[in-house]
KEDRENMI-806911 format. One line per field, with one value per atom (N, C-alpha, C, O): residue number from 0; residue in three letters; atom name; x, y, z. Coordinates in Angstrom, 1 decimal, m for minus. Last residue first. Example, Ala and Ser with C-alpha at 12.3 -4.5 7.8 and 13.67 -1.06 7.14 Angstrom:
<sites>
num <- (1:1:1:1:0:0:0:0)
residu <- (SER:SER:SER:SER:ALA:ALA:ALA:ALA)
atome <- (N:CA:C:O:N:CA:C:O)
c1 <- (12.8:13.7:12.9:13.4:13.2:12.3:13.2:14.2)
c2 <- (m2.2:m1.1:0.0:1.1:m5.7:m4.5:m3.3:m3.3)
c3 <- (7.1:7.1:7.9:8.0:7.8:7.8:7.8:8.5)
</sites>
This chain:
<sites>
num <- (96:96:96:96:95:95:95:95:94:94:94:94:93:93:93:93:92:92:92:92:91:91:91:91:90:90:90:90:89:89:89:89:88:88:88:88:87:87:87:87:86:86:86:86:85:85:85:85:84:84:84:84:83:83:83:83:82:82:82:82:81:81:81:81:80:80:80:80:79:79:79:79:78:78:78:78:77:77:77:77:76:76:76:76:75:75:75:75:74:74:74:74:73:73:73:73:72:72:72:72:71:71:71:71:70:70:70:70:69:69:69:69:68:68:68:68:67:67:67:67:66:66:66:66:65:65:65:65:64:64:64:64:63:63:63:63:62:62:62:62:61:61:61:61:60:60:60:60:59:59:59:59:58:58:58:58:57:57:57:57:56:56:56:56:55:55:55:55:54:54:54:54:53:53:53:53:52:52:52:52:51:51:51:51:50:50:50:50:49:49:49:49:48:48:48:48:47:47:47:47:46:46:46:46:45:45:45:45:44:44:44:44:43:43:43:43:42:42:42:42:41:41:41:41:40:40:40:40:39:39:39:39:38:38:38:38:37:37:37:37:36:36:36:36:35:35:35:35:34:34:34:34:33:33:33:33:32:32:32:32:31:31:31:31:30:30:30:30:29:29:29:29:28:28:28:28:27:27:27:27:26:26:26:26:25:25:25:25:24:24:24:24:23:23:23:23:22:22:22:22:21:21:21:21:20:20:20:20:19:19:19:19:18:18:18:18:17:17:17:17:16:16:16:16:15:15:15:15:14:14:14:14:13:13:13:13:12:12:12:12:11:11:11:11:10:10:10:10:9:9:9:9:8:8:8:8:7:7:7:7:6:6:6:6:5:5:5:5:4:4:4:4:3:3:3:3:2:2:2:2:1:1:1:1:0:0:0:0)
residu <- (UNK:UNK:UNK:UNK:UNK:UNK:UNK:UNK:UNK:UNK:UNK:UNK:UNK:UNK:UNK:UNK:UNK:UNK:UNK:UNK:UNK:UNK:UNK:UNK:UNK:UNK:UNK:UNK:UNK:UNK:UNK:UNK:UNK:UNK:UNK:UNK:UNK:UNK:UNK:UNK:UNK:UNK:UNK:UNK:UNK:UNK:UNK:UNK:UNK:UNK:UNK:UNK:UNK:UNK:UNK:UNK:UNK:UNK:UNK:UNK:UNK:UNK:UNK:UNK:UNK:UNK:UNK:UNK:UNK:UNK:UNK:UNK:UNK:UNK:UNK:UNK:UNK:UNK:UNK:UNK:UNK:UNK:UNK:UNK:UNK:UNK:UNK:UNK:UNK:UNK:UNK:UNK:UNK:UNK:UNK:UNK:UNK:UNK:UNK:UNK:UNK:UNK:UNK:UNK:UNK:UNK:UNK:UNK:UNK:UNK:UNK:UNK:UNK:UNK:UNK:UNK:UNK:UNK:UNK:UNK:UNK:UNK:UNK:UNK:UNK:UNK:UNK:UNK:UNK:UNK:UNK:UNK:UNK:UNK:UNK:UNK:UNK:UNK:UNK:UNK:UNK:UNK:UNK:UNK:UNK:UNK:UNK:UNK:UNK:UNK:UNK:UNK:UNK:UNK:UNK:UNK:UNK:UNK:UNK:UNK:UNK:UNK:UNK:UNK:UNK:UNK:UNK:UNK:UNK:UNK:UNK:UNK:UNK:UNK:UNK:UNK:UNK:UNK:UNK:UNK:UNK:UNK:UNK:UNK:UNK:UNK:UNK:UNK:UNK:UNK:UNK:UNK:UNK:UNK:UNK:UNK:UNK:UNK:UNK:UNK:UNK:UNK:UNK:UNK:UNK:UNK:UNK:UNK:UNK:UNK:UNK:UNK:UNK:UNK:UNK:UNK:UNK:UNK:UNK:UNK:UNK:UNK:UNK:UNK:UNK:UNK:UNK:UNK:UNK:UNK:UNK:UNK:UNK:UNK:UNK:UNK:UNK:UNK:UNK:UNK:UNK:UNK:UNK:UNK:UNK:UNK:UNK:UNK:UNK:UNK:UNK:UNK:UNK:UNK:UNK:UNK:UNK:UNK:UNK:UNK:UNK:UNK:UNK:UNK:UNK:UNK:UNK:UNK:UNK:UNK:UNK:UNK:UNK:UNK:UNK:UNK:UNK:UNK:UNK:UNK:UNK:UNK:UNK:UNK:UNK:UNK:UNK:UNK:UNK:UNK:UNK:UNK:UNK:UNK:UNK:UNK:UNK:UNK:UNK:UNK:UNK:UNK:UNK:UNK:UNK:UNK:UNK:UNK:UNK:UNK:UNK:UNK:UNK:UNK:UNK:UNK:UNK:UNK:UNK:UNK:UNK:UNK:UNK:UNK:UNK:UNK:UNK:UNK:UNK:UNK:UNK:UNK:UNK:UNK:UNK:UNK:UNK:UNK:UNK:UNK:UNK:UNK:UNK:UNK:UNK:UNK:UNK:UNK:UNK:UNK:UNK:UNK:UNK:UNK:UNK:UNK:UNK:UNK:UNK:UNK:UNK:UNK:UNK:UNK:UNK:UNK:UNK:UNK:UNK:UNK:UNK:UNK:UNK:UNK:UNK:UNK:UNK:UNK:UNK:UNK:UNK:UNK:UNK:UNK:UNK:UNK:UNK:UNK)
atome <- (N:CA:C:O:N:CA:C:O:N:CA:C:O:N:CA:C:O:N:CA:C:O:N:CA:C:O:N:CA:C:O:N:CA:C:O:N:CA:C:O:N:CA:C:O:N:CA:C:O:N:CA:C:O:N:CA:C:O:N:CA:C:O:N:CA:C:O:N:CA:C:O:N:CA:C:O:N:CA:C:O:N:CA:C:O:N:CA:C:O:N:CA:C:O:N:CA:C:O:N:CA:C:O:N:CA:C:O:N:CA:C:O:N:CA:C:O:N:CA:C:O:N:CA:C:O:N:CA:C:O:N:CA:C:O:N:CA:C:O:N:CA:C:O:N:CA:C:O:N:CA:C:O:N:CA:C:O:N:CA:C:O:N:CA:C:O:N:CA:C:O:N:CA:C:O:N:CA:C:O:N:CA:C:O:N:CA:C:O:N:CA:C:O:N:CA:C:O:N:CA:C:O:N:CA:C:O:N:CA:C:O:N:CA:C:O:N:CA:C:O:N:CA:C:O:N:CA:C:O:N:CA:C:O:N:CA:C:O:N:CA:C:O:N:CA:C:O:N:CA:C:O:N:CA:C:O:N:CA:C:O:N:CA:C:O:N:CA:C:O:N:CA:C:O:N:CA:C:O:N:CA:C:O:N:CA:C:O:N:CA:C:O:N:CA:C:O:N:CA:C:O:N:CA:C:O:N:CA:C:O:N:CA:C:O:N:CA:C:O:N:CA:C:O:N:CA:C:O:N:CA:C:O:N:CA:C:O:N:CA:C:O:N:CA:C:O:N:CA:C:O:N:CA:C:O:N:CA:C:O:N:CA:C:O:N:CA:C:O:N:CA:C:O:N:CA:C:O:N:CA:C:O:N:CA:C:O:N:CA:C:O:N:CA:C:O:N:CA:C:O:N:CA:C:O:N:CA:C:O:N:CA:C:O:N:CA:C:O:N:CA:C:O:N:CA:C:O:N:CA:C:O:N:CA:C:O)
c1 <- (m2.7:m4.1:m4.2:m5.3:m0.1:m0.3:m1.8:m2.0:1.5:0.4:0.0:m0.2:5.1:3.8:2.7:3.0:8.5:7.4:6.1:5.9:11.2:10.0:8.9:8.4:14.5:13.4:12.1:12.0:16.9:16.7:15.5:15.6:17.5:17.3:17.1:17.2:17.5:18.8:18.7:19.7:14.8:15.4:16.7:17.0:13.2:14.1:14.6:14.8:11.8:12.6:13.6:14.7:10.5:11.5:12.4:13.6:8.8:9.7:10.8:12.0:7.3:8.2:9.2:10.3:5.9:6.8:7.8:9.0:4.4:5.4:6.4:7.6:2.8:3.7:4.8:6.0:1.3:2.1:3.2:4.3:0.1:1.0:1.9:3.1:m1.6:m0.5:0.5:1.7:m2.2:m2.5:m1.4:m0.3:m2.8:m1.9:m2.3:m2.7:m5.7:m5.1:m4.1:m4.5:m5.4:m5.8:m5.1:m4.2:m6.4:m5.8:m6.3:m7.5:m5.9:m6.8:m6.0:m5.0:m5.5:m4.9:m5.9:m6.8:m5.4:m6.1:m5.4:m5.0:m4.4:m3.6:m4.2:m3.6:m5.8:m6.0:m5.3:m5.5:m5.1:m4.6:m4.7:m3.9:m4.4:m5.2:m4.6:m3.7:m2.6:m2.7:m3.4:m3.0:m3.2:m3.4:m3.5:m4.4:m1.2:m2.0:m2.1:m1.3:m0.3:m0.5:m1.5:m2.5:2.2:1.0:0.9:1.9:3.8:3.6:2.3:1.2:6.1:4.8:4.9:5.9:8.1:7.9:6.5:5.9:9.1:7.8:7.4:6.4:11.4:11.5:10.3:10.4:10.7:11.4:11.6:12.0:8.0:8.6:9.3:8.7:6.9:7.5:8.2:8.9:4.4:5.2:5.6:4.8:3.6:3.8:4.7:5.8:1.3:2.4:2.5:1.5:m0.1:0.1:1.4:2.4:m0.8:m0.6:m0.4:m0.6:0.7:m0.5:m0.1:0.7:3.6:2.8:1.7:1.7:3.5:3.9:3.0:1.9:2.8:3.5:4.0:5.0:2.9:2.5:3.3:4.5:3.9:3.4:2.8:2.3:4.7:5.7:5.2:6.0:2.3:3.1:4.2:4.6:1.5:0.7:1.5:1.4:3.6:3.4:2.6:3.0:3.2:4.5:4.3:4.9:0.8:0.9:2.1:2.1:1.4:0.5:0.6:0.4:5.0:3.6:2.7:3.2:7.6:6.9:5.5:4.9:9.7:9.1:8.4:8.5:10.8:10.9:10.5:10.8:9.9:9.6:9.6:8.6:10.4:10.9:10.6:11.1:8.3:8.9:9.2:8.4:7.8:8.1:8.8:9.9:5.4:6.4:6.6:5.6:5.0:4.6:5.7:6.9:5.7:5.4:5.0:4.7:6.1:7.3:7.0:7.9:3.8:4.5:5.7:6.2:3.1:2.2:2.9:2.7:5.3:5.1:4.1:4.3:5.0:6.2:6.0:6.4:2.5:2.6:3.8:3.7:3.2:2.2:2.3:2.2:5.1:5.5:4.5:4.9:3.5:4.6:5.0:5.3:1.9:1.3:2.3:2.1:3.8:3.0:2.4:2.5:4.6:5.6:4.9:5.3:2.2:2.8:3.8:3.9:1.9:0.9:1.4:1.2:4.1:4.0:3.0:3.2:3.3:4.5:4.5:4.9:1.0:0.9:2.1:2.0:2.2:1.2:1.1:1.1:3.8:4.4:3.5:3.9:1.9:2.8:3.5:3.7:0.8:0.0:0.9:0.6)
c2 <- (37.8:38.0:37.6:37.7:37.2:38.5:38.7:39.7:34.2:34.8:36.1:36.2:34.5:34.2:34.7:35.6:33.3:34.0:33.6:32.5:33.7:32.9:33.7:34.6:33.6:34.5:33.6:32.8:32.5:32.7:33.6:34.3:31.9:33.3:33.6:34.7:29.2:29.8:31.3:31.9:28.5:28.4:29.1:29.5:28.7:29.8:29.8:30.8:26.3:26.6:27.8:27.8:26.4:25.4:25.8:25.6:28.6:28.7:27.6:27.9:27.4:28.6:28.8:29.1:25.4:25.1:26.2:25.9:27.0:26.1:25.7:25.6:28.4:29.1:28.2:28.6:26.2:27.1:27.8:27.8:25.2:24.3:25.2:24.9:27.2:26.9:26.1:26.2:29.0:28.0:27.9:28.3:32.4:31.3:30.3:30.7:33.5:33.4:32.2:31.1:35.4:34.2:34.3:35.0:37.5:37.5:36.2:36.1:37.2:37.0:36.9:36.1:38.9:38.5:38.3:39.2:38.1:38.7:38.1:37.0:36.8:37.8:38.5:39.4:34.7:36.0:37.1:38.3:32.6:32.6:33.9:34.3:34.2:33.4:33.5:34.3:33.9:34.6:33.7:32.6:34.3:33.4:34.2:35.1:34.9:35.4:34.2:33.3:35.5:34.5:35.1:35.6:36.7:36.9:35.9:35.6:36.6:35.8:36.2:36.2:38.4:38.0:37.3:37.3:39.9:38.4:37.9:37.2:42.3:42.3:40.8:40.6:41.4:42.5:42.4:42.5:39.5:39.0:40.1:39.8:38.7:39.9:39.5:39.3:37.1:37.0:38.3:38.9:36.2:37.3:37.3:37.4:33.5:33.9:35.1:35.2:32.5:33.4:33.7:34.2:29.9:30.5:31.4:31.0:30.8:29.9:30.6:31.9:32.2:31.8:30.7:29.9:34.3:33.2:32.8:33.0:37.8:36.5:35.5:35.8:40.5:39.7:38.4:37.9:41.5:41.7:40.9:40.8:41.2:40.0:40.2:39.3:43.7:42.7:41.4:40.7:45.1:45.4:44.3:44.1:44.1:43.8:44.1:43.3:45.2:43.8:43.4:42.5:48.0:47.4:45.8:45.2:48.3:48.6:47.9:47.4:47.7:46.8:47.0:46.1:48.2:48.6:47.6:46.9:46.1:46.7:47.2:46.7:44.9:46.1:46.9:48.1:42.9:43.3:44.7:45.7:40.6:42.0:42.5:42.6:37.8:38.5:40.0:40.6:35.4:36.8:37.4:37.4:32.4:33.0:34.3:34.3:30.4:31.5:32.1:32.4:26.9:28.3:29.2:28.8:24.3:25.0:26.5:27.2:23.5:23.5:24.3:24.9:23.2:24.5:24.6:25.7:20.6:21.7:23.0:23.9:19.1:19.2:20.3:21.0:19.4:19.9:20.1:21.0:18.0:19.4:20.0:21.1:15.4:16.2:17.7:18.5:14.8:14.9:15.6:16.4:14.8:15.8:15.9:17.0:12.6:13.9:15.0:16.0:10.5:10.8:12.2:13.0:10.5:10.8:11.2:12.1:9.8:11.1:11.5:12.6:7.2:8.2:9.6:10.5:5.9:6.0:7.1:7.9:6.1:6.7:6.9:8.0:4.5:6.0:6.7:7.9:2.0:2.6:4.1:4.9:1.6:1.7:2.3:3.1:1.2:2.4:2.6:3.8:m1.2:0.0:1.3:2.2)
c3 <- (m3.2:m2.7:m1.3:m0.8:m4.0:m3.4:m2.9:m2.2:m2.9:m3.7:m3.1:m1.9:m2.6:m2.1:m3.1:m3.9:m2.4:m3.1:m2.5:m1.9:m0.5:m0.5:m1.1:m0.5:m1.5:m1.3:m1.4:m2.4:m2.4:m1.0:m0.7:0.4:m5.0:m4.7:m3.2:m2.8:m5.2:m5.1:m4.8:m4.4:m5.7:m4.4:m4.2:m3.1:m8.0:m7.7:m6.2:m5.6:m8.0:m9.1:m8.8:m9.4:m5.6:m5.8:m6.9:m6.8:m6.1:m5.0:m5.1:m4.8:m8.2:m8.5:m7.4:m7.6:m6.7:m7.9:m8.2:m8.4:m5.0:m4.5:m5.5:m5.3:m6.8:m6.0:m5.4:m5.4:m7.8:m8.7:m7.9:m8.3:m5.5:m6.2:m7.2:m7.3:m4.9:m3.9:m4.6:m4.4:m8.0:m7.0:m6.0:m6.3:m8.8:m8.8:m7.7:m6.6:m10.5:m9.1:m9.2:m9.6:m13.5:m12.8:m11.4:m11.2:m16.0:m14.7:m14.0:m13.9:m19.5:m18.4:m17.1:m17.1:m22.5:m21.3:m20.2:m20.0:m26.0:m24.9:m23.6:m23.6:m28.3:m27.6:m26.4:m25.8:m29.3:m29.9:m29.2:m29.6:m27.5:m28.9:m29.6:m30.4:m24.3:m25.2:m26.6:m26.9:m21.4:m22.7:m23.7:m23.8:m18.1:m19.2:m20.5:m20.6:m15.2:m16.3:m17.3:m17.4:m11.9:m13.0:m14.0:m13.6:m9.8:m10.5:m11.6:m12.3:m6.7:m8.0:m8.5:m7.8:m4.6:m5.1:m6.4:m7.1:m3.2:m2.9:m3.4:m2.6:m3.8:m3.0:m2.7:m2.0:m5.1:m4.2:m3.2:m2.0:m6.9:m5.8:m4.8:m3.6:m8.7:m8.1:m6.9:m5.8:m11.6:m10.3:m9.9:m10.7:m13.5:m13.3:m11.9:m11.0:m15.7:m14.3:m14.3:m15.0:m18.0:m17.8:m16.3:m15.8:m20.1:m18.8:m18.7:m19.2:m23.5:m22.4:m21.1:m21.1:m26.5:m25.7:m24.7:m24.9:m26.1:m26.8:m25.9:m24.7:m25.7:m25.2:m26.0:m26.4:m26.1:m27.2:m26.7:m27.3:m22.7:m24.1:m25.1:m24.8:m20.2:m20.8:m22.2:m22.9:m19.5:m19.6:m20.3:m20.8:m19.2:m20.4:m20.6:m21.7:m16.6:m17.8:m19.1:m20.0:m15.0:m15.1:m16.4:m17.1:m15.4:m15.9:m16.0:m16.9:m14.2:m15.6:m16.2:m17.3:m11.5:m12.2:m13.7:m14.5:m11.2:m11.0:m11.8:m12.6:m9.8:m10.9:m10.5:m9.5:m8.3:m7.9:m9.0:m9.1:m11.0:m9.6:m9.4:m10.1:m12.9:m12.9:m11.5:m10.8:m14.8:m13.6:m13.8:m14.7:m16.1:m16.3:m15.0:m14.1:m17.6:m16.3:m16.6:m17.2:m19.2:m19.4:m18.0:m17.3:m19.0:m18.6:m18.8:m18.6:m19.3:m20.5:m20.3:m21.2:m16.8:m17.7:m18.9:m19.5:m15.4:m15.3:m16.2:m16.4:m16.3:m16.5:m16.4:m17.2:m15.4:m16.8:m17.1:m18.1:m12.6:m13.2:m14.7:m15.3:m12.3:m11.9:m12.6:m13.2:m13.1:m13.9:m13.6:m14.5:m11.1:m12.5:m13.4:m14.3:m8.9:m9.0:m10.4:m10.9:m9.5:m9.3:m9.4:m10.1:m9.5:m10.7:m10.7:m11.6:m6.9:m7.9:m9.2:m9.9:m5.7:m5.3:m6.4:m6.8:m6.7:m7.0:m6.7:m7.5:m5.5:m7.0:m7.4:m8.4:m2.8:m3.3:m4.8:m5.3:m2.8:m2.5:m2.9:m3.4:m3.4:m4.3:m4.1:m5.0:m1.2:m2.5:m3.5:m4.3:0.8:0.9:m0.5:m0.9:0.0:0.0:0.0:m0.7)
</sites>
């Protein structure tokens, strides 16, 4: 039974990593809301994370095929994945909401 739960955990982590692997990550330190939005202009469609290491925040956007931008709330899993990816920065990012 323990082996099965371990395999399920590994599979869930792999799916999470694969989902965030295709996301664009933009660093925009101490940016205004207007600067955050302008930083994601002309990005390919898909999820876009804007990370701010000065204010320790993560914003998530979805860019559609027609170039429109939708603001999304980053999940705890998103923030955790980004914190792991940027562990060398010694900064703990959080959801700004």
